[in-house]
C-alpha positions as CSV (number, residue, x, y, z in Angstrom):
1,X,3.7,7.1,50.9
2,X,7.3,7.4,52.0
3,X,9.2,7.9,48.8
4,X,9.0,8.9,45.2
5,X,9.0,5.3,43.9
6,X,5.8,4.6,45.9
7,X,4.2,7.7,44.3
8,X,5.0,6.4,40.8
9,X,3.7,2.9,41.6
10,X,0.5,4.4,43.0
11,X,0.1,6.5,39.8
12,X,0.4,3.3,37.7
13,X,-2.2,1.5,39.9
14,X,-4.6,4.4,39.5
15,X,-4.1,4.5,35.8
16,X,-4.8,0.7,35.5
17,X,-8.0,1.2,37.5
18,X,-9.1,3.8,35.0
19,X,-8.7,6.6,37.6
20,X,-6.9,8.8,35.1
21,X,-7.7,12.2,36.8
22,X,-6.3,11.0,40.1
23,X,-3.2,9.5,38.4
24,X,-2.6,12.8,36.5
25,X,-2.8,14.8,39.7
26,X,-0.4,12.5,41.5
27,X,2.2,12.6,38.7
28,X,1.8,16.4,38.4
29,X,2.4,16.6,42.2
30,X,5.7,14.7,41.7
31,X,6.8,17.0,38.9
32,X,5.9,20.2,40.8
33,X,7.7,19.0,43.9
34,X,10.7,17.4,42.2
35,X,9.8,14.0,43.6
36,X,11.1,11.5,40.9
37,X,10.2,14.3,38.5
38,X,12.1,12.8,35.6
39,X,10.2,9.5,35.6
40,X,7.0,11.3,36.6
41,X,7.2,13.4,33.4
42,X,7.8,10.3,31.4
43,X,4.8,8.5,32.8
44,X,2.6,11.5,32.5
45,X,3.7,11.9,28.9
46,X,2.6,8.3,28.1
47,X,-0.7,9.0,29.9
48,X,-1.4,12.2,27.9
49,X,-0.5,10.3,24.7
50,X,-3.2,7.8,25.5
51,X,-5.7,10.7,25.8
52,X,-4.6,11.9,22.3
53,X,-3.1,15.0,23.8
54,X,0.0,14.6,21.6
55,X,1.7,17.9,22.0
56,X,1.5,17.7,25.8
57,X,2.8,14.2,25.7
58,X,5.8,15.0,23.6
59,X,6.7,18.1,25.7
60,X,6.6,16.0,28.9
61,X,8.8,13.3,27.5
62,X,11.2,15.9,26.2
63,X,11.4,17.4,29.7
64,X,12.3,14.0,31.1
65,X,15.1,13.7,28.5
66,X,16.3,17.1,29.2
67,X,16.8,16.1,32.9
68,X,18.2,12.7,32.1
69,X,19.3,12.4,28.4
70,X,20.9,8.9,28.8
71,X,17.7,6.9,29.5
72,X,17.2,4.9,26.3
73,X,13.5,4.2,27.1
74,X,12.6,7.9,27.2
75,X,14.1,8.5,23.8
76,X,12.5,5.3,22.4
77,X,9.1,6.3,23.5
78,X,9.6,9.8,22.1
79,X,10.7,8.3,18.8
80,X,7.6,6.1,18.7
81,X,5.4,9.1,19.2
82,X,7.2,11.0,16.4
83,X,6.9,7.9,14.2
84,X,3.1,7.6,14.8
85,X,2.7,11.3,13.9
86,X,4.8,10.7,10.8
87,X,7.4,13.2,12.0
88,X,10.0,10.8,10.5
89,X,13.2,12.8,10.7
90,X,12.6,13.4,14.4
91,X,11.8,9.8,15.0
92,X,15.0,8.7,13.2
93,X,17.0,11.0,15.3
94,X,15.6,9.6,18.6
95,X,16.0,6.0,17.6
96,X,19.6,6.6,16.5
97,X,20.2,8.2,19.9
98,X,18.7,5.1,21.6
99,X,21.2,2.9,19.8
100,X,24.1,5.1,20.9
101,X,23.0,4.5,24.5
102,X,22.0,0.8,24.0
103,X,23.2,-0.7,20.7
104,X,21.1,-3.8,21.2
105,X,17.8,-2.1,22.0
106,X,15.4,-4.4,20.2
107,X,12.5,-1.9,19.9
108,X,14.7,0.8,18.4
109,X,16.4,-1.7,16.0
110,X,13.0,-2.9,14.8
111,X,11.4,0.6,14.4
112,X,14.4,2.1,12.8
113,X,14.6,-0.7,10.3
114,X,11.0,0.0,9.4
115,X,11.7,3.7,8.9
116,X,14.8,3.0,6.9
117,X,12.9,0.7,4.6
118,X,10.1,3.3,4.1
119,X,12.7,6.0,3.4
120,X,14.4,3.9,0.6
121,X,17.3,2.9,2.8
122,X,16.5,-0.8,2.4
123,X,20.1,-2.1,2.8
124,X,20.5,-0.3,6.1
125,X,17.2,-1.7,7.2
126,X,18.4,-5.2,6.4
127,X,21.6,-4.6,8.4
128,X,19.6,-3.5,11.5
129,X,17.3,-6.5,11.2
130,X,20.2,-8.9,11.0
131,X,21.7,-7.3,14.0
132,X,18.5,-7.6,16.0
133,X,18.1,-11.2,15.0
134,X,21.5,-12.0,16.6
135,X,19.9,-11.2,20.0
136,X,16.3,-12.3,19.2
137,X,16.0,-14.9,16.4
138,X,12.6,-15.9,17.7
139,X,10.9,-12.6,16.9
140,X,8.4,-12.9,14.1
141,X,8.3,-9.1,13.9
142,X,12.1,-8.9,13.1
143,X,11.9,-11.6,10.5
144,X,8.9,-9.8,8.9
145,X,10.9,-6.5,8.8
146,X,13.8,-8.4,7.2
147,X,11.4,-9.7,4.6
148,X,10.2,-6.1,3.9
149,X,13.8,-4.9,3.6
150,X,14.6,-7.7,1.1
151,X,11.4,-7.1,-0.8
152,X,12.2,-3.4,-1.2
153,X,15.6,-4.4,-2.7
154,X,13.8,-6.7,-5.2
155,X,15.2,-9.9,-3.6
156,X,11.9,-11.7,-3.7
157,X,13.0,-15.3,-2.9
158,X,14.9,-14.1,0.1
159,X,12.0,-12.1,1.2
160,X,9.6,-15.0,0.9
161,X,12.0,-17.1,3.0
162,X,12.1,-14.4,5.8
163,X,8.3,-14.2,5.8
164,X,8.1,-18.0,6.0
165,X,10.4,-18.0,9.0
166,X,8.2,-15.3,10.6
167,X,5.1,-17.4,10.0
168,X,6.8,-20.4,11.6
169,X,7.0,-18.4,14.8
170,X,3.6,-16.8,14.5
171,X,1.2,-18.0,11.8
172,X,-1.3,-15.2,12.7
173,X,1.2,-12.3,12.2
174,X,1.0,-9.7,9.5
175,X,3.8,-11.6,7.8
176,X,1.2,-13.8,6.2
177,X,-0.3,-11.0,4.2
178,X,3.2,-9.8,3.2
179,X,4.0,-13.4,2.1
180,X,0.9,-13.6,0.0
181,X,1.5,-10.2,-1.6
182,X,5.1,-11.2,-2.4
183,X,3.9,-14.3,-4.1
184,X,2.0,-12.1,-6.6
185,X,5.4,-10.6,-7.7
186,X,7.1,-14.0,-8.4
187,X,6.8,-15.3,-11.9
188,X,8.0,-18.8,-11.0
189,X,4.8,-19.8,-9.2
190,X,1.7,-21.1,-11.0
191,X,-1.6,-19.4,-10.3
192,X,-2.9,-22.6,-8.7
193,X,-0.2,-22.4,-6.1
194,X,-0.8,-18.7,-5.3
195,X,-4.5,-19.4,-5.0
196,X,-3.9,-22.4,-2.7
197,X,-1.8,-20.2,-0.4
198,X,-4.5,-17.5,-0.2
199,X,-7.1,-20.2,0.6
200,X,-4.9,-21.5,3.4
201,X,-4.7,-18.1,4.9
202,X,-8.5,-17.8,4.6
203,X,-9.1,-21.1,6.3
204,X,-6.8,-20.0,9.1
205,X,-8.8,-16.7,9.5
206,X,-12.3,-17.8,8.8
207,X,-14.5,-18.0,11.9
208,X,-17.9,-19.4,12.5
209,X,-20.1,-16.7,11.1
210,X,-22.7,-15.0,13.2
211,X,-25.9,-15.1,11.3
212,X,-26.2,-11.5,10.4
213,X,-29.8,-11.0,9.3
214,X,-31.8,-7.8,8.8
215,X,-35.6,-7.8,8.9
216,X,-37.1,-9.2,5.8
217,X,-38.7,-6.7,3.5
218,X,-37.7,-4.2,0.8
219,X,-34.2,-2.8,0.6
220,X,-34.0,0.6,2.1
221,X,-32.3,3.4,0.2
222,X,-29.8,5.0,0.3
223,X,-27.7,2.0,0.9
224,X,-25.0,2.5,3.5
225,X,-21.7,1.5,2.0
226,X,-18.6,1.3,4.2
227,X,-15.1,1.5,2.7
228,X,-12.2,0.1,4.8
229,X,-8.6,1.1,3.9
230,X,-5.2,1.8,5.3
231,X,-4.6,4.3,2.5
232,X,-7.1,7.2,3.0
233,X,-4.2,9.7,2.5
234,X,-1.9,10.8,-0.3
235,X,-1.6,7.3,-1.7
236,X,-2.3,5.6,-5.1
237,X,-5.3,3.8,-3.8
238,X,-7.0,7.0,-2.8
239,X,-6.3,8.6,-6.1
240,X,-8.3,5.8,-7.8
241,X,-10.9,5.8,-5.1
242,X,-11.7,9.5,-5.0
243,X,-13.6,9.5,-8.4
244,X,-16.0,6.9,-7.0
245,X,-16.5,8.8,-3.7
246,X,-17.1,12.1,-5.6
247,X,-19.5,10.6,-8.0
248,X,-21.7,8.5,-5.7
249,X,-25.4,9.2,-6.1
250,X,-26.3,10.1,-2.6
251,X,-29.9,9.0,-3.3
252,X,-28.6,5.5,-3.8
253,X,-25.5,5.4,-1.7
254,X,-24.5,6.9,1.7
255,X,-20.7,6.4,1.9
256,X,-18.9,5.7,5.2
257,X,-15.1,5.5,5.3
258,X,-13.2,3.6,8.0
259,X,-9.6,4.7,8.0
260,X,-6.9,2.3,9.3
261,X,-4.1,4.8,8.7
262,X,-2.2,7.0,11.1
263,X,-1.5,9.5,8.3
264,X,-3.8,12.5,8.1
265,X,-3.2,14.9,5.2
266,X,-5.1,17.0,2.6
267,X,-6.3,13.8,0.8
268,X,-7.7,12.6,4.1
269,X,-9.5,15.9,4.5
270,X,-11.0,15.5,1.0
271,X,-12.3,12.0,1.8
272,X,-13.6,13.1,5.1
273,X,-15.6,15.9,3.5
274,X,-17.3,13.4,1.2
275,X,-18.3,10.7,3.7
276,X,-19.0,9.8,7.2
277,X,-15.5,9.3,8.4
278,X,-14.2,7.0,11.2
279,X,-10.7,6.5,12.4
280,X,-10.1,2.8,13.4
281,X,-6.4,2.2,13.5
282,X,-6.3,2.2,17.4
283,X,-9.4,-0.1,17.7
284,X,-9.6,-3.9,17.8
285,X,-11.6,-5.8,15.2
286,X,-14.4,-6.4,17.7
287,X,-14.6,-2.7,18.5
288,X,-14.7,-1.8,14.8
289,X,-17.3,-4.5,14.1
290,X,-19.5,-3.1,16.8
291,X,-19.1,0.4,15.3
292,X,-20.0,-0.9,11.8
293,X,-23.1,-2.7,13.1
294,X,-24.1,0.4,15.0
295,X,-23.7,2.4,11.7
296,X,-26.1,-0.1,10.1
297,X,-23.8,-0.6,7.1
298,X,-25.4,-2.6,4.3
299,X,-22.2,-3.3,2.3
300,X,-18.6,-3.3,3.6
301,X,-15.9,-2.9,1.0
302,X,-12.2,-3.8,1.6
303,X,-9.9,-1.5,-0.4
304,X,-6.6,-3.1,0.7
305,X,-6.5,-6.8,0.2
306,X,-3.3,-8.1,1.6
307,X,-1.4,-4.8,1.3
308,X,-0.1,-2.8,4.3
309,X,-2.8,-1.5,6.7
310,X,-5.4,-4.0,5.8
311,X,-8.2,-5.1,8.2
312,X,-9.1,-8.4,6.5
313,X,-9.4,-10.1,9.9
314,X,-12.4,-7.7,10.5
315,X,-14.0,-9.0,7.3
316,X,-13.4,-12.6,8.5
317,X,-15.8,-11.9,11.3
318,X,-18.6,-10.7,9.0
319,X,-19.1,-7.1,10.0
320,X,-21.9,-6.4,7.5
321,X,-24.6,-8.4,5.7
322,X,-22.7,-8.0,2.3
323,X,-19.0,-7.7,2.0
324,X,-16.8,-7.1,-1.1
325,X,-13.3,-6.2,-2.1
326,X,-12.1,-3.7,-4.7
327,X,-9.1,-1.8,-6.0
328,X,-6.1,-2.2,-3.7
329,X,-5.1,-5.8,-4.4
330,X,-4.7,-7.9,-7.6
331,X,-5.9,-11.2,-6.3
332,X,-8.4,-13.1,-4.1
333,X,-8.4,-12.4,-0.4
334,X,-8.9,-16.1,0.3
335,X,-11.9,-15.3,2.6
336,X,-15.2,-17.0,2.2
337,X,-16.8,-14.1,4.1
338,X,-16.1,-11.7,1.3
339,X,-18.9,-12.2,-1.1
340,X,-17.7,-10.4,-4.3
341,X,-14.8,-8.7,-6.0
342,X,-15.1,-5.8,-8.4
343,X,-13.1,-6.2,-11.6
344,X,-13.6,-6.2,-15.4
345,X,-13.5,-8.8,-18.1
346,X,-10.2,-7.7,-19.6
347,X,-8.2,-7.9,-16.4
348,X,-10.0,-11.0,-15.0
349,X,-11.1,-12.9,-18.1
350,X,-13.2,-16.1,-18.4
351,X,-11.7,-18.9,-16.3
352,X,-10.5,-16.7,-13.5
353,X,-13.5,-17.4,-11.2
354,X,-11.9,-20.8,-10.2
355,X,-9.0,-18.9,-8.5
356,X,-11.2,-16.7,-6.3
357,X,-13.2,-17.3,-3.1
358,X,-15.2,-14.2,-4.0
359,X,-17.7,-13.9,-6.9
360,X,-16.2,-11.8,-9.7
361,X,-18.4,-8.9,-10.6
362,X,-17.3,-7.5,-14.0
363,X,-17.8,-3.8,-14.8
364,X,-18.5,-3.1,-18.5
365,X,-16.1,-0.2,-19.0
366,X,-13.1,-1.0,-16.9
367,X,-12.5,-1.4,-13.1
368,X,-10.7,1.8,-12.4
369,X,-10.8,5.6,-13.0
370,X,-7.6,7.5,-13.1
371,X,-7.7,11.0,-11.5
372,X,-4.7,13.1,-12.9
373,X,-3.3,15.8,-10.7
374,X,-4.8,19.3,-11.2
375,X,-1.4,20.6,-12.2
376,X,0.4,18.6,-14.9
377,X,3.8,19.3,-16.4
378,X,4.0,20.3,-20.1
379,X,4.7,17.4,-22.5
380,X,8.1,17.9,-24.2
381,X,9.2,16.3,-27.5
382,X,10.6,12.8,-27.4
383,X,14.1,13.0,-26.0
384,X,15.4,10.8,-28.8
385,X,15.1,13.7,-31.2
386,X,17.7,15.6,-29.2
387,X,19.8,12.7,-27.8
388,X,20.1,10.7,-30.9
389,X,19.3,7.5,-29.1
390,X,16.2,5.9,-27.5
391,X,15.6,6.0,-23.8
392,X,13.4,3.3,-22.3
393,X,12.2,3.8,-18.8
394,X,10.4,2.3,-15.8
395,X,9.2,4.0,-12.7
396,X,7.8,0.8,-11.2
397,X,8.2,-0.6,-7.7
398,X,11.5,-2.4,-7.4
399,X,10.0,-5.7,-6.3
400,X,8.3,-5.9,-9.7
401,X,11.6,-5.7,-11.5
402,X,12.4,-9.4,-11.3
403,X,15.3,-11.3,-13.0
404,X,13.0,-12.3,-15.8
405,X,12.0,-8.6,-16.4
406,X,15.7,-7.7,-16.4
407,X,16.4,-10.4,-18.9
408,X,13.7,-9.1,-21.3
409,X,14.8,-5.5,-20.9
410,X,18.4,-6.5,-21.5
411,X,17.4,-8.2,-24.8
412,X,15.6,-4.9,-25.7
413,X,18.7,-2.8,-25.0
414,X,20.9,-5.3,-27.0
415,X,18.5,-5.0,-29.9
416,X,18.6,-1.2,-29.9
417,X,22.4,-0.8,-29.7
418,X,22.6,2.8,-28.5
419,X,19.6,2.9,-26.3
420,X,19.5,3.7,-22.6
421,X,17.3,2.6,-19.7
422,X,16.2,5.0,-17.0
423,X,15.0,3.4,-13.8
424,X,13.3,5.5,-11.2
425,X,12.3,4.5,-7.7
426,X,12.9,5.7,-4.1
427,X,15.0,2.5,-3.6
428,X,17.6,3.7,-6.0
429,X,18.7,6.3,-3.4
430,X,20.4,3.3,-1.7
431,X,23.9,2.7,-3.3
432,X,23.7,-1.0,-2.5
433,X,20.4,-1.4,-4.3
434,X,21.8,0.4,-7.3
435,X,24.8,-2.0,-7.3
436,X,22.5,-5.0,-7.0
437,X,20.5,-4.0,-10.1
438,X,23.6,-2.7,-12.0
439,X,25.2,-6.1,-11.6
440,X,22.2,-8.0,-12.9
441,X,22.3,-6.0,-16.1
442,X,26.1,-6.3,-16.4
443,X,25.8,-10.1,-16.2
444,X,23.4,-9.9,-19.2
445,X,25.8,-7.8,-21.4
446,X,24.5,-4.3,-20.6
447,X,27.3,-1.8,-19.7
448,X,27.0,0.6,-16.8
449,X,26.9,3.7,-19.1
450,X,23.6,2.6,-20.6
451,X,21.8,2.6,-17.2
452,X,20.5,5.6,-15.4
453,X,19.2,5.2,-11.8
454,X,17.0,7.9,-10.2
455,X,15.8,8.1,-6.6
456,X,12.9,10.1,-5.2
457,X,12.3,13.7,-6.4
458,X,11.0,16.6,-4.4
459,X,7.4,16.6,-5.5
460,X,4.8,14.7,-7.5
461,X,5.0,17.4,-10.2
462,X,8.8,16.8,-10.6
463,X,8.1,13.0,-10.6
464,X,5.7,13.4,-13.5
465,X,8.0,15.8,-15.3
466,X,10.7,13.0,-15.2
467,X,8.7,11.1,-17.8
468,X,9.8,13.7,-20.3
469,X,13.2,12.0,-20.1
470,X,12.0,8.8,-21.6
471,X,10.8,7.8,-25.1
472,X,9.0,4.6,-24.2
473,X,7.9,3.2,-20.9
474,X,8.4,-0.5,-20.1
475,X,5.9,-2.2,-17.9
476,X,6.8,-5.0,-15.5
477,X,5.5,-8.6,-15.4
478,X,3.9,-10.7,-14.0
479,X,2.9,-7.8,-11.8
480,X,2.0,-4.8,-14.0
481,X,2.1,-1.2,-13.0
482,X,-1.2,0.7,-12.5
483,X,-0.4,4.2,-11.4
484,X,2.9,4.2,-13.4
485,X,1.1,3.1,-16.5
486,X,-1.5,5.9,-16.1
487,X,1.2,8.4,-15.3
488,X,3.3,7.5,-18.4
489,X,0.2,7.8,-20.7
490,X,-0.9,11.2,-19.2
491,X,2.7,12.4,-19.9
492,X,2.4,11.3,-23.5
493,X,4.7,8.3,-23.1
494,X,3.6,5.0,-24.8
495,X,3.8,1.9,-22.6
496,X,5.0,-1.5,-23.8
497,X,3.5,-4.3,-21.7
498,X,3.3,-8.1,-21.6
499,X,-0.2,-9.5,-21.2
500,X,-0.5,-12.5,-18.9
501,X,-3.3,-14.8,-17.7
502,X,-4.4,-13.3,-14.4
503,X,-5.3,-9.9,-12.9
504,X,-1.8,-8.5,-11.8
505,X,-0.4,-9.3,-15.3
506,X,-3.3,-7.8,-17.3
507,X,-3.9,-4.4,-15.6
508,X,-2.0,-2.5,-18.3
509,X,-3.9,-4.4,-21.0
510,X,-7.1,-3.2,-19.4
511,X,-5.8,0.4,-19.2
512,X,-4.4,0.5,-22.7
513,X,-7.5,-1.1,-24.3
514,X,-9.6,1.8,-22.9
515,X,-7.6,4.4,-24.9
516,X,-7.5,2.3,-28.0
517,X,-3.8,1.1,-27.6
518,X,-4.3,-2.6,-26.8
519,X,-1.8,-3.2,-29.7
520,X,1.0,-2.1,-27.3
521,X,0.3,-5.2,-25.2
522,X,2.3,-8.3,-26.2
523,X,1.6,-12.0,-25.6
524,X,5.3,-13.0,-25.3
525,X,8.8,-11.6,-25.3
526,X,9.3,-11.9,-29.1
527,X,6.0,-10.1,-29.7
528,X,7.2,-7.3,-27.4
529,X,10.5,-6.9,-29.2
530,X,8.5,-6.7,-32.5
531,X,6.2,-4.1,-31.0
532,X,9.2,-2.0,-29.9
533,X,10.7,-2.3,-33.4
534,X,7.4,-1.2,-35.0
535,X,7.0,1.7,-32.6
536,X,10.5,3.0,-33.1
537,X,10.5,2.6,-36.9
538,X,8.7,5.9,-37.4
539,X,9.8,8.8,-35.3
540,X,7.1,11.1,-36.8
541,X,4.4,8.7,-35.6
542,X,6.1,8.6,-32.2
543,X,6.0,12.4,-31.9
544,X,2.3,12.4,-33.0
545,X,1.4,9.8,-30.4
546,X,3.2,11.7,-27.7
547,X,1.3,14.9,-28.4
548,X,-2.1,13.2,-28.6
549,X,-1.9,10.7,-25.7
550,X,-2.9,13.1,-22.9
551,X,-6.1,14.1,-24.6
552,X,-6.9,10.5,-25.5
553,X,-6.6,9.5,-21.9
554,X,-8.6,12.4,-20.6
555,X,-11.5,11.8,-23.0
556,X,-11.5,8.0,-22.5
557,X,-13.5,5.8,-20.1
558,X,-10.2,5.6,-18.1
559,X,-11.0,9.1,-16.7
560,X,-14.8,8.7,-16.6
561,X,-15.5,8.6,-12.9
562,X,-19.3,9.1,-13.4
563,X,-19.8,6.0,-15.5
564,X,-17.5,3.9,-13.4
565,X,-19.4,4.9,-10.2
566,X,-22.8,4.2,-11.8
567,X,-21.6,0.7,-12.7
568,X,-20.2,0.1,-9.2
569,X,-23.5,1.2,-7.8
570,X,-25.4,-1.2,-10.0
571,X,-23.2,-4.0,-8.6
572,X,-24.0,-2.9,-5.0
573,X,-27.7,-2.8,-5.7
574,X,-27.8,-6.2,-7.3
575,X,-25.8,-8.0,-4.6
576,X,-27.9,-6.4,-1.8
577,X,-31.2,-7.2,-3.5
578,X,-30.0,-10.8,-4.1
579,X,-29.1,-11.1,-0.5
580,X,-32.4,-9.8,0.7
581,X,-34.3,-12.0,-1.7
582,X,-32.4,-15.1,-0.5
583,X,-33.1,-14.3,3.1
584,X,-36.8,-13.6,2.6
585,X,-37.1,-17.0,0.9
586,X,-35.1,-18.9,3.5
587,X,-37.2,-17.6,6.5
């Protein structure tokens, strides 16, 4: 080879042929002998990253940047590495440097828009997406990111339109799941329409099933149950999943956890210690399916539905003899290859089966168990006693605070003349998001001085302590809170909720019923206003309720992980035995 370029090309050829050791030696030779050493460091860094030698990879890319700081692709790749390692501030810095070098760098615009959205800077994310679309309007990824940015600002109709445009470009993209999730927030759609859209996705994804038959005979115990999630980390889903994992009877169930998350934290360690743990986010569906078959999984459970990080396309290929869905999504998946969905009769009452492709399996004592943090803030007296006015509050996701929700909350504020409304969400760190919501309340007669917006706080402890600033929590509709409802109750704050017809709009009803407070759930707006009036007519009773709620929650079935898990295991045993029985009699 006569020049450095030929060395680099040869290294790429060796790498493509799987000759990693030889490629590594050649690139290291270039670095040591200052032959195209800048690009050699870059290439070797990418190679090391592929070997999961992350620190070496980052140092090599940083060396390349030190020698030539104005190469946008070096900084972009370093930013991508930081992003995948959840070193967000460093990733942001690199992407911002890329755009200083190349303001139209599509990859940096897309990735930076994602990080801005996750950081509660949704309006900035939207701006970057629109800039990227000027140069590449045919990118489904950019349209999807725009949808996410709009959704995080509570602009649901615009988000649905962006997702639809993404699907017009690529109907198999992740935008489809985002579109379906967003439908669940929108109160203007009938359940029949939402179900039809889920079925369309299922029809698109369903494949000809491989006949997946185990030898006929008795069921072998313990059953191997595999859980698949993109949230095996410090996430709401894991906080509701851990009580099940902890309480599994290992004589009946041998749990496996398949993690589709790049995040690894203390919660991940906890889950890993309680199961056979596999990381799958870098693997294809076919590779994961082979892994699951090799693990001899009897039941495979989806914990994500159509939320971020899901692997529903894996379930479409039937990776286990029995497949189910639970916990992470308030609706059908739309897949015929998922056999059942775990729920309860309060949250999915009679008549809901017709809107599911899965068989609904009702648990007798509720479908979730709330696991409070080990350290809880003290419960203070209702702030109305000191303030002289009532403070309502909601810590729900912004996308759940729809115009119809704002309309009802405005009526409530108008009814109680001196009351205030505290809204807390990470999105309120964005001034444009605050302005958007402030204007919606202003148009309904609520002055700015009656609204308090709060962004993210430093810790989960501080987040829970913020509930001490409100007298009554207001739930959203048609998509209720789950974590926020439980948090309010454990902090002694009563929750006023509207009860709808389907799962997402009945979660708070299920939760409140389990602690004897179903009366706080209303059937319509007038009923909710009457409930609020009744609750606020007796401050002594409000104080008593505040001081008693935490113990009521802790002693209720809402925190009984053992019973919940026993009931889930009964579902597992029944569906597996039924499957084996059917196969024995079909042979």
